[in-house]
PDB file of N, CA, C and O in Angstrom:
ATOM      1  N   UNK A   1       0.854  -1.178   0.000  1.00  0.00           N
ATOM      2  CA  UNK A   1       0.000   0.000   0.000  1.00  0.00           C
ATOM      3  C   UNK A   1       0.891   1.229   0.000  1.00  0.00           C
ATOM      4  O   UNK A   1       1.965   1.238   0.600  1.00  0.00           O
ATOM      5  N   UNK A   2       0.429   2.255  -0.678  1.00  0.00           N
ATOM      6  CA  UNK A   2       1.184   3.496  -0.742  1.00  0.00           C
ATOM      7  C   UNK A   2       0.261   4.694  -0.620  1.00  0.00           C
ATOM      8  O   UNK A   2      -0.902   4.646  -1.022  1.00  0.00           O
ATOM      9  N   UNK A   3       0.793   5.762  -0.063  1.00  0.00           N
ATOM     10  CA  UNK A   3       0.061   7.020   0.066  1.00  0.00           C
ATOM     11  C   UNK A   3       1.001   8.149  -0.338  1.00  0.00           C
ATOM     12  O   UNK A   3       2.153   8.187   0.093  1.00  0.00           O
ATOM     13  N   UNK A   4       0.512   9.065  -1.162  1.00  0.00           N
ATOM     14  CA  UNK A   4       1.309  10.218  -1.573  1.00  0.00           C
ATOM     15  C   UNK A   4       0.452  11.473  -1.452  1.00  0.00           C
ATOM     16  O   UNK A   4      -0.756  11.444  -1.688  1.00  0.00           O
ATOM     17  N   UNK A   5       1.099  12.573  -1.078  1.00  0.00           N
ATOM     18  CA  UNK A   5       0.415  13.854  -0.932  1.00  0.00           C
ATOM     19  C   UNK A   5       1.201  14.891  -1.728  1.00  0.00           C
ATOM     20  O   UNK A   5       2.430  14.924  -1.668  1.00  0.00           O
ATOM     21  N   UNK A   6       0.498  15.728  -2.468  1.00  0.00           N
ATOM     22  CA  UNK A   6       1.147  16.789  -3.220  1.00  0.00           C
ATOM     23  C   UNK A   6       0.451  18.118  -2.988  1.00  0.00           C
ATOM     24  O   UNK A   6      -0.774  18.178  -2.877  1.00  0.00           O
ATOM     25  N   UNK A   7       1.242  19.186  -2.915  1.00  0.00           N
ATOM     26  CA  UNK A   7       0.687  20.522  -2.711  1.00  0.00           C
ATOM     27  C   UNK A   7       1.520  21.514  -3.504  1.00  0.00           C
ATOM     28  O   UNK A   7       2.748  21.508  -3.419  1.00  0.00           O
ATOM     29  N   UNK A   8       0.856  22.364  -4.274  1.00  0.00           N
ATOM     30  CA  UNK A   8       1.518  23.414  -5.035  1.00  0.00           C
ATOM     31  C   UNK A   8       0.839  24.739  -4.714  1.00  0.00           C
ATOM     32  O   UNK A   8      -0.387  24.814  -4.638  1.00  0.00           O
ATOM     33  N   UNK A   9       1.633  25.772  -4.528  1.00  0.00           N
ATOM     34  CA  UNK A   9       1.108  27.103  -4.214  1.00  0.00           C
ATOM     35  C   UNK A   9       1.881  28.112  -5.058  1.00  0.00           C
ATOM     36  O   UNK A   9       3.108  28.178  -4.977  1.00  0.00           O
ATOM     37  N   UNK A  10       1.172  28.898  -5.867  1.00  0.00           N
ATOM     38  CA  UNK A  10       1.791  29.852  -6.767  1.00  0.00           C
ATOM     39  C   UNK A  10       1.392  31.271  -6.375  1.00  0.00           C
ATOM     40  O   UNK A  10       0.257  31.519  -5.968  1.00  0.00           O
ATOM     41  N   UNK A  11       2.336  32.194  -6.501  1.00  0.00           N
ATOM     42  CA  UNK A  11       2.035  33.605  -6.247  1.00  0.00           C
ATOM     43  C   UNK A  11       1.128  34.176  -7.329  1.00  0.00           C
ATOM     44  O   UNK A  11       0.255  34.999  -7.052  1.00  0.00           O
ATOM     45  N   UNK A  12       1.342  33.736  -8.552  1.00  0.00           N
ATOM     46  CA  UNK A  12       0.530  34.186  -9.688  1.00  0.00           C
ATOM     47  C   UNK A  12      -0.190  32.978 -10.268  1.00  0.00           C
ATOM     48  O   UNK A  12       0.286  31.850 -10.148  1.00  0.00           O
ATOM     49  N   UNK A  13      -1.312  33.209 -10.884  1.00  0.00           N
ATOM     50  CA  UNK A  13      -2.068  32.105 -11.495  1.00  0.00           C
ATOM     51  C   UNK A  13      -1.216  31.402 -12.553  1.00  0.00           C
ATOM     52  O   UNK A  13      -0.411  32.039 -13.232  1.00  0.00           O
ATOM     53  N   UNK A  14      -1.399  30.089 -12.687  1.00  0.00           N
ATOM     54  CA  UNK A  14      -0.593  29.300 -13.618  1.00  0.00           C
ATOM     55  C   UNK A  14      -0.876  29.613 -15.073  1.00  0.00           C
ATOM     56  O   UNK A  14       0.001  29.438 -15.919  1.00  0.00           O
ATOM     57  N   UNK A  15      -2.066  30.068 -15.383  1.00  0.00           N
ATOM     58  CA  UNK A  15      -2.406  30.456 -16.752  1.00  0.00           C
ATOM     59  C   UNK A  15      -3.550  31.462 -16.682  1.00  0.00           C
ATOM     60  O   UNK A  15      -4.010  31.819 -15.597  1.00  0.00           O
ATOM     61  N   UNK A  16      -3.987  31.898 -17.809  1.00  0.00           N
ATOM     62  CA  UNK A  16      -5.091  32.857 -17.830  1.00  0.00           C
ATOM     63  C   UNK A  16      -6.370  32.169 -18.254  1.00  0.00           C
ATOM     64  O   UNK A  16      -6.325  31.055 -18.777  1.00  0.00           O
ATOM     65  N   UNK A  17      -7.483  32.790 -18.047  1.00  0.00           N
ATOM     66  CA  UNK A  17      -8.765  32.243 -18.479  1.00  0.00           C
ATOM     67  C   UNK A  17      -9.343  31.266 -17.477  1.00  0.00           C
ATOM     68  O   UNK A  17      -9.103  31.370 -16.274  1.00  0.00           O
ATOM     69  N   UNK A  18     -10.104  30.319 -17.987  1.00  0.00           N
ATOM     70  CA  UNK A  18     -10.856  29.416 -17.107  1.00  0.00           C
ATOM     71  C   UNK A  18      -9.991  28.371 -16.416  1.00  0.00           C
ATOM     72  O   UNK A  18     -10.460  27.732 -15.475  1.00  0.00           O
ATOM     73  N   UNK A  19      -8.748  28.171 -16.843  1.00  0.00           N
ATOM     74  CA  UNK A  19      -7.891  27.171 -16.220  1.00  0.00           C
ATOM     75  C   UNK A  19      -6.911  27.760 -15.205  1.00  0.00           C
ATOM     76  O   UNK A  19      -6.037  27.045 -14.716  1.00  0.00           O
ATOM     77  N   UNK A  20      -7.035  29.017 -14.886  1.00  0.00           N
ATOM     78  CA  UNK A  20      -6.097  29.664 -13.982  1.00  0.00           C
ATOM     79  C   UNK A  20      -6.312  29.205 -12.541  1.00  0.00           C
ATOM     80  O   UNK A  20      -7.439  29.213 -12.044  1.00  0.00           O
ATOM     81  N   UNK A  21      -5.224  28.804 -11.870  1.00  0.00           N
ATOM     82  CA  UNK A  21      -5.310  28.444 -10.456  1.00  0.00           C
ATOM     83  C   UNK A  21      -4.013  28.832  -9.752  1.00  0.00           C
ATOM     84  O   UNK A  21      -2.961  28.932 -10.383  1.00  0.00           O
ATOM     85  N   UNK A  22      -4.097  29.046  -8.454  1.00  0.00           N
ATOM     86  CA  UNK A  22      -2.922  29.387  -7.663  1.00  0.00           C
ATOM     87  C   UNK A  22      -2.594  28.323  -6.627  1.00  0.00           C
ATOM     88  O   UNK A  22      -1.527  28.370  -6.014  1.00  0.00           O
ATOM     89  N   UNK A  23      -3.482  27.376  -6.422  1.00  0.00           N
ATOM     90  CA  UNK A  23      -3.252  26.343  -5.416  1.00  0.00           C
ATOM     91  C   UNK A  23      -3.796  25.004  -5.915  1.00  0.00           C
ATOM     92  O   UNK A  23      -4.906  24.935  -6.444  1.00  0.00           O
ATOM     93  N   UNK A  24      -3.009  23.948  -5.742  1.00  0.00           N
ATOM     94  CA  UNK A  24      -3.398  22.606  -6.174  1.00  0.00           C
ATOM     95  C   UNK A  24      -2.964  21.615  -5.101  1.00  0.00           C
ATOM     96  O   UNK A  24      -1.829  21.663  -4.627  1.00  0.00           O
ATOM     97  N   UNK A  25      -3.873  20.713  -4.717  1.00  0.00           N
ATOM     98  CA  UNK A  25      -3.590  19.729  -3.676  1.00  0.00           C
ATOM     99  C   UNK A  25      -4.102  18.362  -4.142  1.00  0.00           C
ATOM    100  O   UNK A  25      -5.230  18.258  -4.625  1.00  0.00           O
ATOM    101  N   UNK A  26      -3.279  17.308  -4.001  1.00  0.00           N
ATOM    102  CA  UNK A  26      -3.687  15.965  -4.406  1.00  0.00           C
ATOM    103  C   UNK A  26      -3.303  14.941  -3.348  1.00  0.00           C
ATOM    104  O   UNK A  26      -2.315  15.101  -2.630  1.00  0.00           O
ATOM    105  N   UNK A  27      -4.099  13.897  -3.271  1.00  0.00           N
ATOM    106  CA  UNK A  27      -3.815  12.747  -2.417  1.00  0.00           C
ATOM    107  C   UNK A  27      -3.987  11.494  -3.270  1.00  0.00           C
ATOM    108  O   UNK A  27      -5.001  11.333  -3.948  1.00  0.00           O
ATOM    109  N   UNK A  28      -2.998  10.614  -3.234  1.00  0.00           N
ATOM    110  CA  UNK A  28      -3.023   9.359  -3.979  1.00  0.00           C
ATOM    111  C   UNK A  28      -2.916   8.209  -2.975  1.00  0.00           C
ATOM    112  O   UNK A  28      -2.032   8.206  -2.117  1.00  0.00           O
ATOM    113  N   UNK A  29      -3.811   7.246  -3.087  1.00  0.00           N
ATOM    114  CA  UNK A  29      -3.763   6.040  -2.245  1.00  0.00           C
ATOM    115  C   UNK A  29      -3.803   4.845  -3.191  1.00  0.00           C
ATOM    116  O   UNK A  29      -4.696   4.732  -4.031  1.00  0.00           O
ATOM    117  N   UNK A  30      -2.817   3.952  -3.043  1.00  0.00           N
ATOM    118  CA  UNK A  30      -2.814   2.796  -3.938  1.00  0.00           C
ATOM    119  C   UNK A  30      -2.521   1.518  -3.168  1.00  0.00           C
ATOM    120  O   UNK A  30      -1.931   1.541  -2.088  1.00  0.00           O
ATOM    121  N   UNK A  31      -2.945   0.414  -3.747  1.00  0.00           N
ATOM    122  CA  UNK A  31      -2.750  -0.905  -3.145  1.00  0.00           C
ATOM    123  C   UNK A  31      -2.331  -1.882  -4.233  1.00  0.00           C
ATOM    124  O   UNK A  31      -2.750  -1.773  -5.386  1.00  0.00           O
ATOM    125  N   UNK A  32      -1.497  -2.835  -3.844  1.00  0.00           N
ATOM    126  CA  UNK A  32      -1.001  -3.859  -4.763  1.00  0.00           C
ATOM    127  C   UNK A  32      -1.347  -5.235  -4.207  1.00  0.00           C
ATOM    128  O   UNK A  32      -1.332  -5.456  -2.996  1.00  0.00           O
ATOM    129  N   UNK A  33      -1.655  -6.148  -5.111  1.00  0.00           N
ATOM    130  CA  UNK A  33      -1.950  -7.530  -4.723  1.00  0.00           C
ATOM    131  C   UNK A  33      -1.245  -8.455  -5.701  1.00  0.00           C
ATOM    132  O   UNK A  33      -1.494  -8.394  -6.905  1.00  0.00           O
ATOM    133  N   UNK A  34      -0.364  -9.314  -5.193  1.00  0.00           N
ATOM    134  CA  UNK A  34       0.337 -10.252  -6.050  1.00  0.00           C
ATOM    135  C   UNK A  34      -0.486 -11.530  -6.128  1.00  0.00           C
ATOM    136  O   UNK A  34      -0.416 -12.379  -5.240  1.00  0.00           O
ATOM    137  N   UNK A  35      -1.267 -11.660  -7.196  1.00  0.00           N
ATOM    138  CA  UNK A  35      -2.176 -12.789  -7.370  1.00  0.00           C
ATOM    139  C   UNK A  35      -1.417 -14.093  -7.595  1.00  0.00           C
ATOM    140  O   UNK A  35      -1.789 -15.131  -7.047  1.00  0.00           O
ATOM    141  N   UNK A  36      -0.358 -14.044  -8.398  1.00  0.00           N
ATOM    142  CA  UNK A  36       0.515 -15.187  -8.638  1.00  0.00           C
ATOM    143  C   UNK A  36       1.947 -14.669  -8.685  1.00  0.00           C
ATOM    144  O   UNK A  36       2.181 -13.471  -8.523  1.00  0.00           O
ATOM    145  N   UNK A  37       2.906 -15.568  -8.906  1.00  0.00           N
ATOM    146  CA  UNK A  37       4.303 -15.128  -9.008  1.00  0.00           C
ATOM    147  C   UNK A  37       4.507 -14.166 -10.173  1.00  0.00           C
ATOM    148  O   UNK A  37       5.392 -13.311 -10.121  1.00  0.00           O
ATOM    149  N   UNK A  38       3.700 -14.297 -11.219  1.00  0.00           N
ATOM    150  CA  UNK A  38       3.870 -13.490 -12.432  1.00  0.00           C
ATOM    151  C   UNK A  38       2.818 -12.396 -12.614  1.00  0.00           C
ATOM    152  O   UNK A  38       2.918 -11.610 -13.556  1.00  0.00           O
ATOM    153  N   UNK A  39       1.828 -12.324 -11.753  1.00  0.00           N
ATOM    154  CA  UNK A  39       0.726 -11.376 -11.945  1.00  0.00           C
ATOM    155  C   UNK A  39       0.527 -10.507 -10.706  1.00  0.00           C
ATOM    156  O   UNK A  39       0.297 -11.011  -9.607  1.00  0.00           O
ATOM    157  N   UNK A  40       0.619  -9.202 -10.901  1.00  0.00           N
ATOM    158  CA  UNK A  40       0.361  -8.243  -9.827  1.00  0.00           C
ATOM    159  C   UNK A  40      -0.787  -7.338 -10.252  1.00  0.00           C
ATOM    160  O   UNK A  40      -0.776  -6.784 -11.351  1.00  0.00           O
ATOM    161  N   UNK A  41      -1.771  -7.192  -9.382  1.00  0.00           N
ATOM    162  CA  UNK A  41      -2.913  -6.316  -9.617  1.00  0.00           C
ATOM    163  C   UNK A  41      -2.770  -5.095  -8.720  1.00  0.00           C
ATOM    164  O   UNK A  41      -2.243  -5.189  -7.611  1.00  0.00           O
ATOM    165  N   UNK A  42      -3.238  -3.955  -9.200  1.00  0.00           N
ATOM    166  CA  UNK A  42      -3.163  -2.744  -8.376  1.00  0.00           C
ATOM    167  C   UNK A  42      -4.380  -1.854  -8.632  1.00  0.00           C
ATOM    168  O   UNK A  42      -5.014  -1.914  -9.685  1.00  0.00           O
ATOM    169  N   UNK A  43      -4.677  -1.039  -7.644  1.00  0.00           N
ATOM    170  CA  UNK A  43      -5.762  -0.053  -7.747  1.00  0.00           C
ATOM    171  C   UNK A  43      -5.290   1.235  -7.089  1.00  0.00           C
ATOM    172  O   UNK A  43      -4.548   1.207  -6.107  1.00  0.00           O
ATOM    173  N   UNK A  44      -5.725   2.362  -7.637  1.00  0.00           N
ATOM    174  CA  UNK A  44      -5.330   3.659  -7.084  1.00  0.00           C
ATOM    175  C   UNK A  44      -6.541   4.588  -7.047  1.00  0.00           C
ATOM    176  O   UNK A  44      -7.338   4.639  -7.984  1.00  0.00           O
ATOM    177  N   UNK A  45      -6.655   5.314  -5.948  1.00  0.00           N
ATOM    178  CA  UNK A  45      -7.679   6.353  -5.799  1.00  0.00           C
ATOM    179  C   UNK A  45      -6.954   7.685  -5.699  1.00  0.00           C
ATOM    180  O   UNK A  45      -6.002   7.826  -4.930  1.00  0.00           O
ATOM    181  N   UNK A  46      -7.402   8.655  -6.472  1.00  0.00           N
ATOM    182  CA  UNK A  46      -6.785   9.977  -6.485  1.00  0.00           C
ATOM    183  C   UNK A  46      -7.855  11.019  -6.184  1.00  0.00           C
ATOM    184  O   UNK A  46      -8.926  11.023  -6.791  1.00  0.00           O
ATOM    185  N   UNK A  47      -7.551  11.896  -5.242  1.00  0.00           N
ATOM    186  CA  UNK A  47      -8.417  13.032  -4.940  1.00  0.00           C
ATOM    187  C   UNK A  47      -7.606  14.289  -5.191  1.00  0.00           C
ATOM    188  O   UNK A  47      -6.473  14.400  -4.722  1.00  0.00           O
ATOM    189  N   UNK A  48      -8.167  15.232  -5.920  1.00  0.00           N
ATOM    190  CA  UNK A  48      -7.487  16.490  -6.195  1.00  0.00           C
ATOM    191  C   UNK A  48      -8.413  17.668  -5.948  1.00  0.00           C
ATOM    192  O   UNK A  48      -9.626  17.576  -6.135  1.00  0.00           O
ATOM    193  N   UNK A  49      -7.822  18.771  -5.527  1.00  0.00           N
ATOM    194  CA  UNK A  49      -8.593  19.992  -5.285  1.00  0.00           C
ATOM    195  C   UNK A  49      -7.762  21.178  -5.746  1.00  0.00           C
ATOM    196  O   UNK A  49      -6.561  21.245  -5.484  1.00  0.00           O
ATOM    197  N   UNK A  50      -8.406  22.108  -6.430  1.00  0.00           N
ATOM    198  CA  UNK A  50      -7.728  23.334  -6.858  1.00  0.00           C
ATOM    199  C   UNK A  50      -8.668  24.509  -6.717  1.00  0.00           C
ATOM    200  O   UNK A  50      -9.888  24.344  -6.682  1.00  0.00           O
ATOM    201  N   UNK A  51      -8.099  25.688  -6.637  1.00  0.00           N
ATOM    202  CA  UNK A  51      -8.929  26.882  -6.584  1.00  0.00           C
ATOM    203  C   UNK A  51      -8.902  27.580  -7.934  1.00  0.00           C
ATOM    204  O   UNK A  51      -7.916  27.491  -8.665  1.00  0.00           O
ATOM    205  N   UNK A  52      -9.963  28.261  -8.259  1.00  0.00           N
ATOM    206  CA  UNK A  52     -10.078  29.014  -9.495  1.00  0.00           C
ATOM    207  C   UNK A  52      -9.683  30.450  -9.196  1.00  0.00           C
ATOM    208  O   UNK A  52     -10.376  31.145  -8.453  1.00  0.00           O
ATOM    209  N   UNK A  53      -8.567  30.901  -9.774  1.00  0.00           N
ATOM    210  CA  UNK A  53      -8.042  32.227  -9.460  1.00  0.00           C
ATOM    211  C   UNK A  53      -9.017  33.364  -9.794  1.00  0.00           C
ATOM    212  O   UNK A  53      -9.171  34.271  -8.976  1.00  0.00           O
ATOM    213  N   UNK A  54      -9.681  33.359 -10.954  1.00  0.00           N
ATOM    214  CA  UNK A  54     -10.560  34.488 -11.266  1.00  0.00           C
ATOM    215  C   UNK A  54     -11.778  34.598 -10.333  1.00  0.00           C
ATOM    216  O   UNK A  54     -12.190  35.703  -9.981  1.00  0.00           O
ATOM    217  N   UNK A  55     -12.352  33.454  -9.933  1.00  0.00           N
ATOM    218  CA  UNK A  55     -13.578  33.504  -9.131  1.00  0.00           C
ATOM    219  C   UNK A  55     -13.365  33.206  -7.652  1.00  0.00           C
ATOM    220  O   UNK A  55     -14.207  33.558  -6.827  1.00  0.00           O
ATOM    221  N   UNK A  56     -12.240  32.557  -7.300  1.00  0.00           N
ATOM    222  CA  UNK A  56     -11.994  32.184  -5.910  1.00  0.00           C
ATOM    223  C   UNK A  56     -12.704  30.899  -5.493  1.00  0.00           C
ATOM    224  O   UNK A  56     -12.590  30.481  -4.341  1.00  0.00           O
ATOM    225  N   UNK A  57     -13.433  30.269  -6.409  1.00  0.00           N
ATOM    226  CA  UNK A  57     -14.137  29.025  -6.081  1.00  0.00           C
ATOM    227  C   UNK A  57     -13.163  27.855  -6.032  1.00  0.00           C
ATOM    228  O   UNK A  57     -12.089  27.901  -6.631  1.00  0.00           O
ATOM    229  N   UNK A  58     -13.551  26.804  -5.308  1.00  0.00           N
ATOM    230  CA  UNK A  58     -12.737  25.599  -5.180  1.00  0.00           C
ATOM    231  C   UNK A  58     -13.408  24.444  -5.918  1.00  0.00           C
ATOM    232  O   UNK A  58     -14.623  24.270  -5.835  1.00  0.00           O
ATOM    233  N   UNK A  59     -12.623  23.667  -6.628  1.00  0.00           N
ATOM    234  CA  UNK A  59     -13.115  22.517  -7.375  1.00  0.00           C
ATOM    235  C   UNK A  59     -12.364  21.267  -6.932  1.00  0.00           C
ATOM    236  O   UNK A  59     -11.175  21.331  -6.621  1.00  0.00           O
ATOM    237  N   UNK A  60     -13.056  20.133  -6.903  1.00  0.00           N
ATOM    238  CA  UNK A  60     -12.374  18.889  -6.578  1.00  0.00           C
ATOM    239  C   UNK A  60     -12.683  17.826  -7.623  1.00  0.00           C
ATOM    240  O   UNK A  60     -13.643  17.935  -8.386  1.00  0.00           O
ATOM    241  N   UNK A  61     -11.846  16.800  -7.636  1.00  0.00           N
ATOM    242  CA  UNK A  61     -12.007  15.710  -8.591  1.00  0.00           C
ATOM    243  C   UNK A  61     -11.604  14.408  -7.926  1.00  0.00           C
ATOM    244  O   UNK A  61     -10.712  14.387  -7.078  1.00  0.00           O
ATOM    245  N   UNK A  62     -12.258  13.328  -8.308  1.00  0.00           N
ATOM    246  CA  UNK A  62     -11.949  11.991  -7.821  1.00  0.00           C
ATOM    247  C   UNK A  62     -11.690  11.091  -9.018  1.00  0.00           C
ATOM    248  O   UNK A  62     -12.339  11.213 -10.057  1.00  0.00           O
ATOM    249  N   UNK A  63     -10.727  10.182  -8.855  1.00  0.00           N
ATOM    250  CA  UNK A  63     -10.433   9.260  -9.950  1.00  0.00           C
ATOM    251  C   UNK A  63      -9.998   7.918  -9.366  1.00  0.00           C
ATOM    252  O   UNK A  63      -9.270   7.866  -8.375  1.00  0.00           O
ATOM    253  N   UNK A  64     -10.448   6.849  -9.985  1.00  0.00           N
ATOM    254  CA  UNK A  64     -10.028   5.496  -9.620  1.00  0.00           C
ATOM    255  C   UNK A  64      -9.440   4.860 -10.867  1.00  0.00           C
ATOM    256  O   UNK A  64     -10.015   4.953 -11.952  1.00  0.00           O
ATOM    257  N   UNK A  65      -8.301   4.219 -10.711  1.00  0.00           N
ATOM    258  CA  UNK A  65      -7.734   3.493 -11.836  1.00  0.00           C
ATOM    259  C   UNK A  65      -7.204   2.148 -11.354  1.00  0.00           C
ATOM    260  O   UNK A  65      -6.797   2.004 -10.201  1.00  0.00           O
ATOM    261  N   UNK A  66      -7.216   1.186 -12.233  1.00  0.00           N
ATOM    262  CA  UNK A  66      -6.734  -0.155 -11.917  1.00  0.00           C
ATOM    263  C   UNK A  66      -5.718  -0.577 -12.976  1.00  0.00           C
ATOM    264  O   UNK A  66      -5.725  -0.079 -14.102  1.00  0.00           O
ATOM    265  N   UNK A  67      -4.845  -1.505 -12.588  1.00  0.00           N
ATOM    266  CA  UNK A  67      -3.829  -1.990 -13.510  1.00  0.00           C
ATOM    267  C   UNK A  67      -3.482  -3.439 -13.198  1.00  0.00           C
ATOM    268  O   UNK A  67      -3.676  -3.920 -12.082  1.00  0.00           O
ATOM    269  N   UNK A  68      -2.969  -4.112 -14.204  1.00  0.00           N
ATOM    270  CA  UNK A  68      -2.484  -5.476 -14.041  1.00  0.00           C
ATOM    271  C   UNK A  68      -1.105  -5.544 -14.695  1.00  0.00           C
ATOM    272  O   UNK A  68      -0.904  -5.043 -15.802  1.00  0.00           O
ATOM    273  N   UNK A  69      -0.160  -6.170 -13.993  1.00  0.00           N
ATOM    274  CA  UNK A  69       1.199  -6.332 -14.532  1.00  0.00           C
ATOM    275  C   UNK A  69       1.488  -7.824 -14.622  1.00  0.00           C
ATOM    276  O   UNK A  69       1.411  -8.551 -13.632  1.00  0.00           O
ATOM    277  N   UNK A  70       1.821  -8.263 -15.829  1.00  0.00           N
ATOM    278  CA  UNK A  70       2.125  -9.677 -16.071  1.00  0.00           C
ATOM    279  C   UNK A  70       3.599  -9.778 -16.462  1.00  0.00           C
ATOM    280  O   UNK A  70       4.024  -9.185 -17.454  1.00  0.00           O
ATOM    281  N   UNK A  71       4.360 -10.513 -15.698  1.00  0.00           N
ATOM    282  CA  UNK A  71       5.780 -10.742 -15.991  1.00  0.00           C
ATOM    283  C   UNK A  71       5.937 -12.101 -16.646  1.00  0.00           C
ATOM    284  O   UNK A  71       5.442 -13.110 -16.144  1.00  0.00           O
ATOM    285  N   UNK A  72       6.639 -12.113 -17.782  1.00  0.00           N
ATOM    286  CA  UNK A  72       6.846 -13.390 -18.472  1.00  0.00           C
ATOM    287  C   UNK A  72       8.256 -13.481 -18.999  1.00  0.00           C
ATOM    288  O   UNK A  72       8.622 -14.484 -19.612  1.00  0.00           O
TER     289      UNK A  72
END
């Protein structure tokens, strides 16, 4: 199992227009399961939050992804 945390803080917005933000925060949680000697399964949950520089509103996002690794 793994956990990662990321935080970015900018004095100026990263870009202009609707994608401009000054703060970004993410949390990643993942787990691995070795099903056999040659097969590893994994799943990851990601939560992210950023603020919108022009409006000051906060937005968040959730994502789940899975993977399988086969060694041969």
